[in-house]
NUROKOL-133315 format. One record per residue (C-alpha): x, z, y; residue in one letter. Coordinates in steps of 0.5 Angstrom, whole numbers, plus 500, padded with zeros to 3 digits. Each point is the difference from the previous one (the first is absolute). Layout:
[r [X; Z; Y]; "a"],
...
//
This chain:
[r [202; 246; 613]; "m"],
[r [494; 505; 499]; "s"],
[r [494; 498; 498]; "r"],
[r [497; 502; 507]; "h"],
[r [505; 495; 504]; "e"],
[r [497; 493; 501]; "v"],
[r [505; 494; 501]; "p"],
[r [500; 497; 506]; "l"],
[r [498; 492; 500]; "p"],
[r [506; 495; 499]; "t"],
[r [500; 493; 499]; "p"],
[r [500; 501; 493]; "t"],
[r [495; 506; 501]; "n"],
[r [495; 497; 505]; "p"],
[r [494; 504; 502]; "a"],
[r [493; 499; 497]; "r"],
[r [495; 497; 503]; "l"],
[r [495; 504; 496]; "l"],
[r [502; 506; 504]; "e"],
[r [501; 497; 507]; "m"],
[r [496; 503; 506]; "p"],
[r [496; 494; 504]; "p"],
[r [505; 500; 505]; "a"],
[r [506; 498; 495]; "r"],
[r [495; 495; 497]; "l"],
[r [499; 496; 507]; "l"],
[r [507; 499; 501]; "a"],
[r [502; 497; 493]; "l"],
[r [502; 493; 500]; "r"],
[r [503; 495; 495]; "g"],
[r [506; 503; 495]; "h"],
[r [498; 508; 502]; "a"],
[r [492; 498; 498]; "l"],
[r [502; 497; 494]; "r"],
[r [505; 506; 498]; "d"],
[r [495; 505; 502]; "a"],
[r [495; 497; 495]; "i"],
[r [505; 499; 494]; "a"],
[r [502; 507; 501]; "a"],
[r [493; 503; 499]; "s"],
[r [500; 497; 493]; "e"],
[r [493; 497; 499]; "g"],
[r [496; 505; 504]; "r"],
[r [499; 495; 507]; "v"],
[r [493; 498; 501]; "l"],
[r [498; 494; 504]; "a"],
[r [492; 499; 502]; "a"],
[r [498; 493; 503]; "e"],
[r [495; 499; 505]; "t"],
[r [496; 494; 503]; "v"],
[r [502; 499; 508]; "a"],
[r [493; 497; 502]; "v"],
[r [496; 505; 495]; "a"],
[r [495; 505; 503]; "p"],
[r [503; 507; 499]; "p"],
[r [497; 504; 494]; "l"],
[r [499; 506; 505]; "v"],
[r [499; 500; 507]; "d"],
[r [505; 502; 505]; "g"],
[r [506; 498; 496]; "v"],
[r [503; 494; 497]; "t"],
[r [500; 499; 493]; "n"],
[r [508; 500; 500]; "g"],
[r [499; 508; 503]; "e"],
[r [495; 501; 494]; "l"],
[r [505; 498; 495]; "a"],
[r [505; 504; 503]; "a"],
[r [496; 506; 500]; "a"],
[r [499; 499; 492]; "f"],
[r [507; 500; 499]; "g"],
[r [503; 493; 501]; "a"],
[r [507; 499; 502]; "d"],
[r [500; 493; 502]; "l"],
[r [495; 496; 503]; "l"],
[r [499; 492; 499]; "l"],
[r [496; 497; 505]; "v"],
[r [496; 493; 497]; "n"],
[r [497; 494; 504]; "v"],
[r [504; 502; 506]; "y"],
[r [501; 495; 505]; "d"],
[r [507; 500; 504]; "v"],
[r [497; 495; 505]; "l"],
[r [494; 504; 501]; "r"],
[r [502; 507; 498]; "p"],
[r [494; 505; 499]; "r"],
[r [499; 506; 495]; "i"],
[r [492; 502; 500]; "a"],
[r [499; 507; 502]; "g"],
[r [507; 501; 504]; "l"],
[r [499; 503; 507]; "p"],
[r [499; 495; 505]; "g"],
[r [497; 495; 495]; "s"],
[r [493; 499; 502]; "d"],
[r [499; 494; 496]; "e"],
[r [496; 501; 494]; "a"],
[r [503; 499; 493]; "g"],
[r [497; 494; 496]; "t"],
[r [496; 501; 494]; "a"],
[r [505; 496; 495]; "a"],
[r [506; 497; 501]; "p"],
[r [501; 492; 499]; "a"],
[r [506; 501; 495]; "w"],
[r [501; 492; 500]; "a"],
[r [498; 497; 506]; "m"],
[r [503; 493; 502]; "p"],
[r [501; 501; 508]; "t"],
[r [504; 498; 506]; "d"],
[r [498; 506; 504]; "e"],
[r [502; 501; 508]; "p"],
[r [506; 504; 501]; "t"],
[r [498; 507; 503]; "a"],
[r [501; 501; 507]; "a"],
[r [508; 503; 501]; "g"],
[r [501; 499; 492]; "a"],
[r [506; 496; 502]; "g"],
[r [499; 493; 496]; "s"],
[r [496; 494; 500]; "s"],
[r [496; 498; 495]; "p"],
[r [504; 494; 499]; "q"],
[r [506; 504; 499]; "r"],
[r [497; 505; 495]; "a"],
[r [498; 494; 496]; "e"],
[r [507; 497; 500]; "a"],
[r [502; 506; 498]; "d"],
[r [495; 501; 494]; "a"],
[r [502; 493; 497]; "q"],
[r [508; 501; 501]; "r"],
[r [501; 503; 493]; "d"],
[r [508; 500; 501]; "e"],
[r [504; 501; 506]; "g"],
[r [501; 505; 505]; "g"],
[r [495; 503; 505]; "s"],
[r [498; 496; 506]; "a"],
[r [503; 503; 507]; "t"],
[r [495; 506; 501]; "p"],
[r [496; 501; 506]; "a"],
[r [500; 506; 505]; "a"],
[r [497; 506; 496]; "g"],
[r [502; 497; 493]; "d"],
[r [504; 506; 499]; "g"],
[r [506; 496; 498]; "r"],
[r [505; 505; 505]; "s"],
[r [500; 505; 494]; "g"],
[r [497; 506; 503]; "v"],
[r [495; 503; 496]; "e"],
[r [493; 502; 503]; "p"],
[r [502; 508; 499]; "r"],
[r [507; 499; 503]; "a"],
[r [497; 496; 506]; "a"],
[r [495; 506; 501]; "s"],
[r [505; 505; 500]; "a"],
[r [502; 498; 507]; "a"],
[r [492; 499; 502]; "g"],
[r [497; 493; 500]; "p"],
[r [498; 497; 506]; "a"],
[r [493; 500; 502]; "p"],
[r [499; 493; 498]; "s"],
[r [503; 501; 493]; "s"],
[r [496; 504; 496]; "p"],
[r [502; 501; 493]; "p"],
[r [497; 495; 495]; "g"],
[r [494; 502; 496]; "p"],
[r [504; 501; 494]; "l"],
[r [505; 505; 503]; "a"],
[r [494; 504; 503]; "a"],
[r [497; 500; 493]; "l"],
[r [506; 503; 498]; "a"],
[r [500; 505; 505]; "c"],
[r [493; 502; 499]; "l"],
[r [501; 501; 492]; "a"],
[r [507; 502; 500]; "g"],
[r [502; 495; 495]; "r"],
[r [504; 494; 498]; "v"],
[r [496; 494; 502]; "v"],
[r [501; 493; 498]; "g"],
[r [496; 493; 499]; "i"],
[r [498; 495; 495]; "n"],
[r [503; 492; 502]; "l"],
[r [498; 495; 496]; "e"],
[r [503; 493; 498]; "p"],
[r [494; 496; 501]; "s"],
[r [497; 495; 504]; "e"],
[r [493; 502; 498]; "r"],
[r [501; 506; 505]; "v"],
[r [500; 501; 507]; "p"],
[r [506; 498; 504]; "t"],
[r [502; 508; 502]; "g"],
[r [499; 502; 492]; "r"],
[r [505; 495; 498]; "r"],
[r [507; 502; 497]; "a"],
[r [505; 497; 505]; "t"],
[r [506; 503; 503]; "p"],
[r [497; 500; 507]; "d"],
[r [494; 503; 497]; "n"],
[r [504; 506; 497]; "a"],
[r [504; 501; 506]; "l"],
[r [493; 501; 504]; "r"],
[r [498; 505; 495]; "a"],
[r [506; 504; 501]; "v"],
[r [499; 500; 507]; "a"],
[r [493; 502; 499]; "q"],
[r [503; 506; 496]; "g"],
[r [500; 497; 493]; "a"],
[r [505; 504; 496]; "q"],
[r [499; 496; 494]; "w"],
[r [497; 494; 498]; "i"],
[r [497; 497; 493]; "l"],
[r [500; 493; 499]; "l"],
[r [494; 499; 495]; "t"],
[r [494; 496; 500]; "g"],
[r [492; 502; 501]; "n"],
[r [495; 497; 495]; "p"],
[r [499; 492; 500]; "q"],
[r [506; 499; 505]; "t"],
[r [504; 496; 494]; "g"],
[r [507; 504; 501]; "v"],
[r [505; 499; 495]; "t"],
[r [506; 504; 498]; "v"],
[r [504; 494; 503]; "e"],
[r [497; 500; 506]; "g"],
[r [501; 507; 501]; "i"],
[r [508; 499; 498]; "q"],
[r [501; 495; 506]; "r"],
[r [496; 505; 505]; "a"],
[r [504; 506; 498]; "a"],
[r [507; 496; 501]; "a"],
[r [498; 497; 507]; "a"],
[r [498; 507; 502]; "i"],
[r [506; 503; 497]; "r"],
[r [504; 496; 505]; "r"],
[r [497; 503; 506]; "v"],
[r [499; 507; 498]; "l"],
[r [505; 503; 496]; "p"],
[r [500; 505; 495]; "p"],
[r [502; 505; 505]; "e"],
[r [494; 499; 504]; "r"],
[r [494; 499; 496]; "l"],
[r [498; 502; 493]; "l"],
[r [497; 493; 497]; "l"],
[r [496; 500; 494]; "a"],
[r [497; 494; 496]; "a"],
[r [496; 499; 494]; "g"],
[r [493; 499; 497]; "r"],
[r [495; 504; 499]; "m"],
[r [495; 495; 497]; "h"],
[r [499; 493; 499]; "g"],
[r [498; 498; 507]; "a"],
[r [497; 494; 498]; "g"],
[r [506; 497; 497]; "a"],
[r [500; 503; 493]; "w"],
[r [494; 500; 495]; "f"],
[r [502; 504; 494]; "g"],
[r [506; 495; 497]; "q"],
[r [506; 504; 498]; "e"],
[r [505; 503; 502]; "p"],
[r [497; 503; 507]; "f"],
[r [507; 501; 502]; "l"],
[r [507; 499; 497]; "d"],
[r [506; 504; 501]; "e"],
[r [503; 494; 503]; "a"],
[r [495; 500; 505]; "a"],
[r [502; 507; 502]; "i"],
[r [507; 499; 500]; "r"],
[r [499; 494; 505]; "g"],
[r [496; 504; 504]; "l"],
[r [506; 505; 501]; "v"],
[r [505; 495; 501]; "a"],
[r [495; 498; 506]; "a"],
[r [502; 506; 503]; "g"],
[r [494; 504; 497]; "v"],
[r [501; 508; 500]; "d"],
[r [493; 502; 496]; "v"],
[r [497; 495; 495]; "v"],
[r [492; 501; 500]; "a"],
[r [497; 500; 493]; "l"],
[r [494; 501; 497]; "p"],
[r [499; 507; 497]; "a"],
[r [498; 500; 493]; "p"],
[r [493; 499; 498]; "a"],
[r [498; 496; 507]; "t"],
[r [502; 493; 499]; "v"],
[r [497; 497; 493]; "p"],
[r [506; 501; 495]; "g"],
[r [504; 505; 504]; "v"],
[r [502; 505; 495]; "t"],
[r [505; 506; 500]; "v"],
[r [505; 496; 496]; "e"],
[r [500; 494; 505]; "q"],
[r [500; 504; 506]; "a"],
[r [506; 504; 498]; "r"],
[r [504; 493; 499]; "r"],
[r [498; 498; 507]; "w"],
[r [502; 507; 503]; "v"],
[r [507; 499; 496]; "g"],
[r [501; 493; 502]; "a"],
[r [499; 503; 507]; "a"],
[r [505; 506; 500]; "h"],
[r [505; 496; 496]; "a"],
[r [500; 495; 506]; "a"],
[r [501; 505; 505]; "g"],
[r [493; 501; 503]; "a"],
[r [494; 505; 499]; "l"],
[r [494; 499; 497]; "a"],
[r [493; 502; 503]; "m"],
[r [494; 500; 495]; "a"],
[r [494; 497; 504]; "t"],
[r [492; 501; 498]; "v"],
[r [497; 494; 504]; "g"],
[r [494; 498; 495]; "t"],
[r [495; 505; 504]; "s"],
[r [502; 505; 494]; "q"],
[r [501; 505; 506]; "e"],
[r [493; 500; 500]; "g"],
[r [499; 502; 493]; "a"],
[r [499; 508; 498]; "d"],
[r [505; 505; 500]; "e"],
[r [502; 500; 493]; "a"],
[r [502; 493; 500]; "t"],
[r [504; 500; 506]; "v"],
[r [504; 506; 497]; "r"],
[r [501; 496; 494]; "h"],
[r [503; 494; 504]; "i"],
[r [504; 505; 504]; "a"],
[r [503; 503; 493]; "l"],
[r [501; 494; 497]; "m"],
[r [504; 497; 506]; "s"],
[r [504; 506; 501]; "k"],
[r [502; 499; 492]; "a"],
[r [502; 493; 502]; "c"],
[r [505; 503; 505]; "g"],
[r [497; 497; 506]; "f"],
[r [504; 503; 506]; "d"],
[r [493; 500; 505]; "l"],
[r [493; 499; 499]; "h"],
[r [495; 496; 504]; "h"],
[r [492; 501; 500]; "l"],
[r [496; 494; 503]; "g"],
[r [495; 499; 505]; "d"],
[r [494; 499; 496]; "a"],
[r [497; 507; 499]; "g"],
[r [493; 497; 503]; "y"],
[r [504; 496; 505]; "h"],
[r [506; 501; 505]; "g"],
[r [503; 506; 496]; "v"],
[r [500; 503; 493]; "a"],
[r [496; 506; 499]; "l"],
[r [503; 506; 503]; "p"],
[r [499; 504; 494]; "e"],
[r [504; 495; 496]; "n"],
[r [505; 500; 505]; "i"],
[r [500; 508; 498]; "l"],
[r [500; 499; 493]; "a"],
[r [505; 495; 499]; "y"],
[r [505; 504; 505]; "g"],
[r [499; 507; 496]; "i"],
[r [501; 496; 493]; "a"],
[r [507; 497; 502]; "i"],
[r [502; 506; 504]; "r"],
[r [496; 506; 499]; "g"],
[r [496; 504; 505]; "r"],
[r [506; 503; 503]; "r"],
[r [503; 494; 503]; "h"],
[r [493; 497; 501]; "t"],
[r [497; 506; 504]; "y"],
[r [507; 500; 504]; "r"],
[r [499; 493; 502]; "r"],
[r [493; 501; 502]; "m"],
[r [501; 506; 504]; "a"],
[r [506; 498; 504]; "m"],
[r [499; 500; 507]; "s"],
[r [502; 494; 504]; "t"],
[r [504; 505; 505]; "a"],
[r [504; 502; 494]; "r"],
[r [507; 497; 501]; "a"],
//
């Protein structure tokens, strides 16, 4: 083979997400998404946004802004599947709130047409083990993904969910956080039915984790992952899980996380283990993070470096340093949190992180590719 020939993608040589145009990103699900990330060799960047935060720039959502600065994946935080909305999305007239309530014990009424009752969702949230309840209409249990349904043209009464709409506007892989905690509203809890609703609304991946003061534990994440995996197999959903910070359940005691916990997450069906990037959570060194990454890889999962400590709002030099330390640890993908000011990382830091892990060539391509490209 000459040096000009490019081998065709095969099961042992999958296409790289790093180079995929937006149309291909929108179609990625489950194993295909996981393999495309793995093939990119540590050069995939996810940016987190807060669903209810006002857009940083008028006229676009924070997700679109993050995509414009080079994010490959979008992760929507504080997204309620029973009251689905994303501030700034066309058709959403409700203004964003000044700040999210990270942990807010409440029994909120179900949004009209959400396909569930608050009593049933509450029961789902309290059920750590066992399968999901029988889904109501619109739960997405049929196995038809949002994109597949739209290929035939959705009925006027079935518009695409907010997550699918964001994916189409931004041309990016879109997912949400779900939290195994009774301190958050029912529609944000990590239950099988909520995961099914998220997929029906357009989620291509789900991260099980905890916002500040939610009291989320590794054990709770493991139980939620196992329950969700029973109704959403790896072919349908990329499932990520882990800790970015203490979430009100860790106060400096050692260790923050051990290798046994990582193996437990993978055994529960997790595809991607989320771990703090070096120098984010106190005590997380390059050496410690490298051991965690090794444990995830040995168990058969990918590892994601997370910056969930508001350092996504630090200066660019700090962000570049975290990026290079994370890549040296062997992380397969990287995450920047939603707290630049509030709602999204500083756009300049998304750009700086992207250039640090993959250079200008790949970063500028991702920024420039039109959503019309197939």
